[in-house]
C-alpha positions as a Markdown table, in Angstrom:
| # | Residue | x | y | z |
|---|---|---|---|---|
| 1 | Met | 10.1 | -9.4 | 20.7 |
| 2 | Phe | 11.3 | -7.3 | 18.5 |
| 3 | Ser | 13.3 | -4.3 | 19.6 |
| 4 | Pro | 14.5 | -0.4 | 17.6 |
| 5 | Thr | 17.8 | -2.6 | 17.2 |
| 6 | Phe | 15.8 | -5.2 | 14.7 |
| 7 | Phe | 14.0 | -2.3 | 12.8 |
| 8 | Lys | 17.3 | -0.5 | 12.0 |
| 9 | Lys | 18.9 | -4.2 | 11.1 |
| 10 | Thr | 15.6 | -4.6 | 8.8 |
| 11 | Ser | 16.3 | -0.2 | 7.1 |
| 12 | Leu | 20.2 | -1.4 | 6.7 |
| 13 | Leu | 19.0 | -4.7 | 5.0 |
| 14 | Ala | 16.5 | -2.8 | 2.4 |
| 15 | Gly | 19.4 | -0.3 | 1.9 |
| 16 | Leu | 21.5 | -3.2 | 1.2 |
| 17 | Leu | 19.4 | -4.9 | -1.3 |
| 18 | Leu | 18.8 | -1.7 | -2.8 |
| 19 | Leu | 22.2 | -1.4 | -3.6 |
| 20 | Ala | 22.6 | -4.6 | -4.3 |
| 21 | Ser | 19.7 | -4.7 | -7.0 |
| 22 | Tyr | 21.5 | -1.8 | -8.3 |
| 23 | Ala | 25.4 | -3.2 | -9.1 |
| 24 | Ile | 23.9 | -6.0 | -10.8 |
| 25 | Ser | 22.1 | -4.3 | -13.0 |
| 26 | Gln | 25.1 | -2.2 | -14.0 |
| 27 | Gln | 26.9 | -5.1 | -14.3 |
| 28 | Thr | 24.2 | -6.5 | -16.5 |
| 29 | Asp | 23.8 | -3.9 | -19.1 |
| 30 | Ser | 27.1 | -1.6 | -18.9 |
| 31 | Thr | 25.5 | 1.1 | -21.2 |
| 32 | Lys | 22.2 | 2.1 | -19.8 |
| 33 | Gln | 20.7 | 2.6 | -16.7 |
| 34 | Thr | 16.9 | 3.0 | -16.8 |
| 35 | Leu | 14.6 | 3.9 | -13.6 |
| 36 | Asn | 11.7 | 3.4 | -13.6 |
| 37 | Phe | 9.1 | 5.8 | -12.0 |
| 38 | Ser | 5.0 | 6.1 | -11.8 |
| 39 | Gly | 2.6 | 7.2 | -9.3 |
| 40 | Ser | -1.0 | 8.0 | -8.7 |
| 41 | Val | -3.0 | 10.5 | -6.8 |
| 42 | Thr | -6.4 | 9.8 | -6.3 |
| 43 | Ala | -9.2 | 11.8 | -4.4 |
| 44 | Asn | -11.8 | 10.0 | -2.9 |
| 45 | Asn | -15.6 | 11.0 | -0.2 |
| 46 | Asn | -13.7 | 8.4 | 2.3 |
| 47 | Gly | -10.5 | 7.1 | 2.0 |
| 48 | Phe | -9.1 | 3.7 | 2.4 |
| 49 | Ser | -6.3 | 2.1 | 4.3 |
| 50 | Leu | -4.3 | -0.4 | 2.8 |
| 51 | Val | -6.1 | -2.8 | 4.8 |
| 52 | Pro | -9.6 | -1.9 | 3.9 |
| 53 | Thr | -11.3 | -2.3 | 7.3 |
| 54 | Phe | -9.9 | 1.4 | 8.4 |
| 55 | Ser | -11.0 | 4.3 | 6.3 |
| 56 | Leu | -10.2 | 8.5 | 7.4 |
| 57 | Gly | -14.4 | 8.8 | 7.6 |
| 58 | Lys | -14.1 | 12.0 | 5.3 |
| 59 | Pro | -12.9 | 12.9 | 1.6 |
| 60 | Ala | -8.9 | 12.2 | 0.9 |
| 61 | Val | -6.0 | 12.8 | -1.4 |
| 62 | Gln | -3.8 | 9.2 | -1.8 |
| 63 | Thr | -0.6 | 10.0 | -3.8 |
| 64 | Gly | 1.4 | 7.0 | -4.1 |
| 65 | Phe | 5.0 | 6.2 | -6.1 |
| 66 | Asn | 6.2 | 3.0 | -8.0 |
| 67 | Ile | 10.2 | 3.5 | -8.1 |
| 68 | Ser | 11.9 | 0.8 | -9.7 |
| 69 | Gly | 15.1 | -0.2 | -11.3 |
| 70 | Asn | 16.3 | -2.4 | -14.8 |
| 71 | Lys | 15.4 | -5.4 | -13.2 |
| 72 | Glu | 12.8 | -4.8 | -10.8 |
| 73 | Arg | 13.4 | -7.3 | -8.0 |
| 74 | Phe | 14.3 | -4.1 | -5.7 |
| 75 | Thr | 10.5 | -1.7 | -5.7 |
| 76 | Phe | 9.7 | 1.4 | -3.4 |
| 77 | His | 6.4 | 2.2 | -2.6 |
| 78 | Pro | 5.8 | 5.6 | -0.5 |
| 79 | Gln | 2.5 | 6.5 | 0.5 |
| 80 | Phe | 1.7 | 10.1 | 1.7 |
| 81 | Trp | -2.7 | 10.3 | 2.4 |
| 82 | Tyr | -4.3 | 13.5 | 3.3 |
| 83 | Ser | -7.1 | 14.5 | 4.5 |
| 84 | Met | -9.1 | 16.7 | 2.0 |
| 85 | Leu | -11.1 | 18.8 | 4.3 |
| 86 | Asp | -8.1 | 20.4 | 6.6 |
| 87 | Tyr | -4.9 | 18.8 | 4.7 |
| 88 | Lys | -4.0 | 17.1 | 7.9 |
| 89 | Pro | -1.4 | 14.2 | 7.4 |
| 90 | Trp | -3.9 | 10.9 | 7.6 |
| 91 | Ser | -0.6 | 8.3 | 6.7 |
| 92 | Phe | 3.2 | 8.2 | 5.8 |
| 93 | Ile | 3.8 | 5.1 | 4.5 |
| 94 | Phe | 7.5 | 4.4 | 2.9 |
| 95 | Ile | 7.2 | 0.2 | 1.4 |
| 96 | Trp | 9.9 | -1.2 | 0.3 |
| 97 | Arg | 10.2 | -4.8 | -1.3 |
| 98 | Tyr | 12.1 | -7.5 | -3.1 |
| 99 | Lys | 11.6 | -9.8 | -5.1 |
| 100 | Leu | 13.1 | -13.4 | -4.1 |
| 101 | Val | 11.0 | -15.4 | -7.1 |
| 102 | Lys | 10.3 | -13.7 | -10.3 |
| 103 | Arg | 9.2 | -16.2 | -13.2 |
| 104 | Glu | 6.9 | -15.8 | -15.8 |
| 105 | Lys | 3.9 | -17.2 | -14.1 |
| 106 | Phe | 4.7 | -16.5 | -10.2 |
| 107 | Gln | 6.6 | -13.8 | -8.3 |
| 108 | Phe | 7.3 | -14.1 | -4.5 |
| 109 | Met | 8.6 | -10.1 | -2.6 |
| 110 | Leu | 9.2 | -10.2 | 0.9 |
| 111 | Gly | 8.6 | -6.3 | 1.8 |
| 112 | Thr | 8.9 | -3.8 | 4.9 |
| 113 | His | 6.9 | 0.1 | 5.9 |
| 114 | Ala | 9.8 | 1.6 | 6.7 |
| 115 | Pro | 8.8 | 3.4 | 8.7 |
| 116 | Ala | 5.0 | 3.4 | 8.4 |
| 117 | Ile | 3.2 | 6.0 | 10.1 |
| 118 | Asn | -0.5 | 7.0 | 11.1 |
| 119 | Phe | -1.7 | 10.3 | 12.4 |
| 120 | Lys | -4.4 | 11.3 | 14.4 |
| 121 | Ser | -5.7 | 14.4 | 15.6 |
| 122 | Ala | -6.2 | 14.9 | 19.5 |
| 123 | Thr | -6.9 | 17.8 | 21.8 |
| 124 | Val | -4.1 | 18.6 | 24.9 |
| 125 | Thr | -3.5 | 20.9 | 27.6 |
| 126 | Glu | -0.5 | 23.3 | 27.8 |
| 127 | Asp | 0.0 | 26.0 | 30.3 |
| 128 | Gly | -3.7 | 25.7 | 31.0 |
| 129 | Glu | -4.9 | 26.1 | 27.4 |
| 130 | Glu | -6.5 | 23.5 | 25.0 |
| 131 | Lys | -4.8 | 22.9 | 21.8 |
| 132 | Asp | -5.2 | 20.6 | 18.9 |
| 133 | Val | -2.2 | 18.7 | 17.6 |
| 134 | Ile | -1.5 | 15.6 | 15.5 |
| 135 | Lys | 0.2 | 12.4 | 17.2 |
| 136 | Ala | 2.0 | 10.0 | 15.3 |
| 137 | Arg | 1.4 | 6.3 | 16.0 |
| 138 | Arg | 4.6 | 4.3 | 14.7 |
| 139 | Phe | 4.4 | 0.7 | 13.5 |
| 140 | Tyr | 8.2 | -0.7 | 14.3 |
| 141 | Pro | 8.2 | -3.2 | 12.6 |
| 142 | Ala | 5.8 | -4.2 | 9.4 |
| 143 | Leu | 6.6 | -7.0 | 8.1 |
| 144 | Glu | 5.4 | -8.5 | 4.5 |
| 145 | Ile | 4.8 | -11.0 | 2.1 |
| 146 | Leu | 3.4 | -11.0 | -1.4 |
| 147 | Pro | 3.1 | -14.2 | -3.8 |
| 148 | Ile | 2.0 | -13.7 | -7.5 |
| 149 | Tyr | 0.4 | -16.6 | -9.7 |
| 150 | Gln | -0.3 | -14.9 | -13.1 |
| 151 | Ile | -3.2 | -17.3 | -14.4 |
| 152 | Asn | -2.6 | -15.3 | -17.4 |
| 153 | Lys | -2.3 | -11.7 | -18.8 |
| 154 | Asn | -5.3 | -10.1 | -17.6 |
| 155 | Ile | -6.1 | -12.0 | -14.4 |
| 156 | Ser | -3.9 | -13.2 | -11.7 |
| 157 | Leu | -4.2 | -14.5 | -7.8 |
| 158 | Ser | -2.3 | -13.3 | -4.7 |
| 159 | Met | -1.5 | -13.8 | -1.0 |
| 160 | Tyr | -0.8 | -10.4 | 0.8 |
| 161 | Gly | 0.2 | -10.7 | 4.6 |
| 162 | Ile | 1.2 | -7.9 | 7.1 |
| 163 | Phe | 2.6 | -8.1 | 10.5 |
| 164 | Gly | 3.1 | -4.6 | 12.0 |
| 165 | Arg | 4.0 | -4.2 | 15.2 |
| 166 | Gly | 2.6 | -0.7 | 17.4 |
| 167 | Ile | 4.9 | 1.1 | 19.0 |
| 168 | Glu | 2.8 | 3.8 | 21.2 |
| 169 | Lys | 0.8 | 2.7 | 23.7 |
| 170 | Glu | -2.7 | 3.5 | 22.4 |
| 171 | Val | -2.5 | 1.0 | 19.8 |
| 172 | Ala | -2.7 | -2.6 | 19.8 |
| 173 | Thr | 1.1 | -3.9 | 19.9 |
| 174 | Thr | 0.2 | -6.7 | 17.3 |
| 175 | Asn | -1.9 | -6.3 | 14.5 |
| 176 | Tyr | -2.0 | -9.5 | 11.5 |
| 177 | Phe | -3.5 | -8.9 | 8.2 |
| 178 | Leu | -3.8 | -11.8 | 5.7 |
| 179 | Ser | -5.7 | -11.2 | 1.9 |
| 180 | Ile | -6.4 | -13.7 | -0.9 |
| 181 | Arg | -7.1 | -11.2 | -3.9 |
| 182 | Thr | -8.0 | -11.9 | -7.4 |
| 183 | Asp | -7.5 | -9.1 | -10.1 |
| 184 | Phe | -9.0 | -8.9 | -13.1 |
| 185 | Asn | -7.4 | -6.0 | -14.8 |
| 186 | Asp | -8.7 | -5.9 | -18.5 |
| 187 | Ile | -12.4 | -6.2 | -18.6 |
| 188 | Pro | -13.3 | -4.9 | -21.8 |
| 189 | Leu | -16.5 | -2.7 | -22.6 |
| 190 | Ser | -15.3 | -1.3 | -25.6 |
| 191 | Lys | -12.3 | -0.6 | -28.0 |
| 192 | Gln | -11.5 | 1.9 | -25.5 |
| 193 | Phe | -13.1 | 1.1 | -22.0 |
| 194 | Tyr | -12.8 | -1.5 | -19.7 |
| 195 | Leu | -13.0 | -2.6 | -16.7 |
| 196 | Arg | -10.4 | -2.6 | -13.5 |
| 197 | Phe | -12.2 | -5.3 | -10.5 |
| 198 | Asn | -10.1 | -6.6 | -7.5 |
| 199 | Pro | -12.1 | -9.1 | -5.2 |
| 200 | Gln | -10.6 | -10.2 | -1.7 |
| 201 | Val | -11.2 | -12.1 | 1.2 |
| 202 | Tyr | -9.3 | -11.2 | 4.7 |
| 203 | Tyr | -8.7 | -12.6 | 7.7 |
| 204 | Leu | -7.6 | -9.3 | 10.2 |
| 205 | Arg | -6.2 | -9.5 | 13.8 |
| 206 | Ile | -5.5 | -6.2 | 16.3 |
| 207 | Gly | -4.7 | -7.6 | 19.4 |
| 208 | Asp | -7.0 | -9.9 | 21.3 |
| 209 | Ala | -10.0 | -9.6 | 18.5 |
| 210 | Asp | -10.0 | -10.7 | 15.2 |
| 211 | Gly | -12.2 | -10.6 | 12.3 |
| 212 | Ile | -13.4 | -12.2 | 9.0 |
| 213 | Tyr | -13.9 | -9.2 | 5.8 |
| 214 | Thr | -14.8 | -8.9 | 2.5 |
| 215 | Ala | -13.7 | -6.3 | -0.1 |
| 216 | Ala | -13.7 | -5.1 | -3.9 |
| 217 | Gly | -12.4 | -2.3 | -6.0 |
| 218 | Leu | -13.8 | -1.6 | -9.2 |
| 219 | Thr | -12.2 | 0.7 | -11.8 |
| 220 | Leu | -13.4 | 2.2 | -15.2 |
| 221 | Ala | -10.5 | 3.4 | -16.7 |
| 222 | His | -9.4 | 4.3 | -20.9 |
| 223 | Arg | -6.7 | 3.0 | -22.8 |
| 224 | Lys | -5.6 | 6.4 | -23.5 |
| 225 | Trp | -6.7 | 8.4 | -20.8 |
| 226 | Pro | -4.6 | 8.5 | -17.2 |
| 227 | Phe | -8.2 | 9.6 | -15.5 |
| 228 | Ser | -10.5 | 6.7 | -13.8 |
| 229 | Ile | -12.5 | 6.3 | -11.6 |
| 230 | Gly | -13.3 | 3.5 | -9.0 |
| 231 | Thr | -15.2 | 2.7 | -6.0 |
| 232 | Met | -14.2 | 0.9 | -3.1 |
| 233 | Met | -16.5 | -1.4 | -0.5 |
| 234 | Asn | -16.0 | -3.2 | 2.6 |
| 235 | Lys | -17.7 | -5.9 | 4.5 |
| 236 | Ala | -17.0 | -7.2 | 7.9 |
| 237 | Leu | -18.7 | -11.2 | 7.6 |
| 238 | Lys | -18.1 | -11.6 | 11.6 |
| 239 | Ser | -15.8 | -9.0 | 13.4 |
| 240 | Glu | -15.0 | -8.8 | 16.8 |
| 241 | Ile | -12.9 | -5.8 | 16.2 |
| 242 | Asp | -15.5 | -2.1 | 16.2 |
| 243 | Val | -15.8 | -1.3 | 12.9 |
| 244 | Lys | -18.1 | 0.0 | 10.4 |
| 245 | Asn | -20.5 | -3.0 | 8.7 |
| 246 | Phe | -20.1 | -1.8 | 5.2 |
| 247 | Asp | -18.0 | 1.2 | 4.2 |
| 248 | Trp | -17.3 | 2.3 | 0.4 |
| 249 | Asn | -16.1 | 5.2 | -1.5 |
| 250 | Val | -16.1 | 6.6 | -5.4 |
| 251 | Ser | -12.9 | 8.1 | -6.5 |
| 252 | Leu | -11.0 | 10.1 | -9.2 |
| 253 | Thr | -7.4 | 9.0 | -10.2 |
| 254 | Tyr | -5.0 | 10.4 | -12.1 |
| 255 | Ala | -2.2 | 7.6 | -13.1 |
| 256 | Phe | 1.3 | 9.2 | -14.7 |
| 257 | Gly | 4.3 | 7.4 | -15.5 |
| 258 | Lys | 8.0 | 7.5 | -16.9 |
| 259 | Asn | 11.1 | 5.8 | -17.5 |
| 260 | Phe | 14.4 | 7.7 | -17.2 |
| 261 | Val | 17.9 | 6.5 | -19.2 |
| 262 | Glu | 21.1 | 6.8 | -18.7 |
| 263 | Gln | 22.8 | 6.9 | -21.5 |
| 264 | Lys | 27.1 | 6.1 | -21.1 |
């Protein structure tokens, strides 16, 4: 259905959109250019993927970045995840998104993961000797849709869909993920402390097996501190996929951000 040529065209389109976004922002403001750079580093006892059904099953460090320009039409979100025990890579995901619709209450984004790579430890026999290797499992293309409706400044409702096509024979050729999610971004506990709560219900299909699941993230944060404490939980409601019926973690996150301004 999709060929390497399709992936190349998708990557080229992403690059062209980035250049177009930059060119438009240049015309809009001839005196200043800004580059918004933010990110987070999270240490947890059990890393969760973008699809909460899948977890590493051991302590992980998950680093993610967000890069955007003046108008934030085009954004780039590279993700680097590692096992904390043996420092082996878990996943590298390079997410490119473009906002087709950007209004006060509603946004609609299209994205691609180019590339999306999952790593797996394996033992191979070479010249009669067993060796530990890390196998890369690629997903080309991996496409996403993300409409978001902002109910008020602290509450939003969104749908997140991903289609991924596995390249290696050991992974399913077709993978679908569709989630409906509500984000409560500021639940005040006191003047300085607040909670973030992100429940979701989602459908997952991998090859011929599928399932319905629910997941939720809960974070305790301080308005003046870059550190926050959180937990993530995932529960299978109905599943043909061989995964844990219930999984969870606890995490410590450090968040940072910086705006770079070009003076002319």
